[in-house]
Each structure stands twice: as C-alpha cells, then as structure tokens.
C-alpha positions in Angstrom: 108.6 238.1 112.1 110.9 239.2 109.2 113.1 241.0 111.7 113.5 237.8 113.8 114.5 235.7 110.7 117.1 238.3 109.7 118.7 238.3 113.2 121.7 236.0 113.9 119.6 233.6 116.0 116.9 233.5 113.4 119.4 232.7 110.7 120.9 230.0 112.8 117.5 228.5 113.5 116.6 228.7 109.8 119.8 227.0 108.8 119.4 224.1 111.3 115.8 223.7 110.3 116.7 223.5 106.7 119.5 221.0 107.6 117.1 218.8 109.6 114.5 218.9 106.7 117.2 217.8 104.2 118.4 215.0 106.5 114.8 213.8 107.0 114.2 213.9 103.2 117.4 211.9 102.5 116.5 209.4 105.2 113.0 209.0 103.8 114.5 208.5 100.3 116.9 205.8 101.5 114.0 204.1 103.4 111.7 204.1 100.4 114.5 202.7 98.2 115.1 200.0 100.7 111.4 199.0 100.7 111.3 198.9 96.9 114.4 196.8 96.8 113.0 194.3 99.3 109.7 194.1 97.4 111.6 193.4 94.1 113.6 190.7 95.9 110.5 189.1 97.2 108.9 189.1 93.8 112.0 187.6 92.2 112.0 184.8 94.9 108.3 184.2 94.3 108.8 183.9 90.5 111.7 181.5 91.1 109.6 179.3 93.3 106.8 179.3 90.7 109.2 178.3 88.0 110.5 175.5 90.2 107.0 174.3 91.0 106.2 174.3 87.3 109.3 172.3 86.5 108.5 169.7 89.1 104.9 169.5 87.9 106.0 169.0 84.3 108.5 166.3 85.4 105.8 164.5 87.4 103.3 164.8 84.5 105.8 163.0 82.2 106.4 160.1 84.6 104.4 156.9 84.3 101.7 156.3 86.9 103.7 153.5 88.5 106.8 155.6 88.9 104.7 158.4 90.5 103.2 155.9 92.9 106.6 154.6 93.8 108.0 158.1 94.5 105.0 159.0 96.6 105.2 155.8 98.6 108.6 157.0 99.9 106.9 159.9 101.5 104.3 157.9 103.4 105.1 156.1 106.6 104.1 152.4 106.8 103.1 151.9 110.5 100.9 148.9 109.8 
C-alpha cells in the first residue's frame, strides 16, 4: 500500500483527493455561512414585525373607544 502511494499515480490520486476534500470543505463552509446569514435575517425581520405590532397596539390602546370603533368600521363591509 505504501509503495502504491509513493508511485506517480498514487501521488496524483492523493493530490486530487486532497484537492476534492478541500473543495468540499470550502463549499460546506460557504453553505453553512449562508444558512446562518439567512437565519439572522429572518430573526431580524421577525423582531421588526414584533416592534411594529407593539407600536400599533400602543397606538390603538391610546385611542378613545369611539375612534377605535370608527377605524374598525372602515374594515367591515356593509352589505345590509
């Protein structure tokens, strides 16, 4: 086995195997970094939507009941 690895063909196969392993490792690292970046982006978007929801809820809570009813009546169809 050692003789085969020291032959010119064995060295060539070992070199290309090492090259392929490095290429796979680099690809896997890029793939994992992309996944992490996408997860971070989704968390940031979720936090922004939570902040927006809280802002709207606070604004509605500060409105008088008649104003809330008036705003909500714009969202309901009057078919009758």
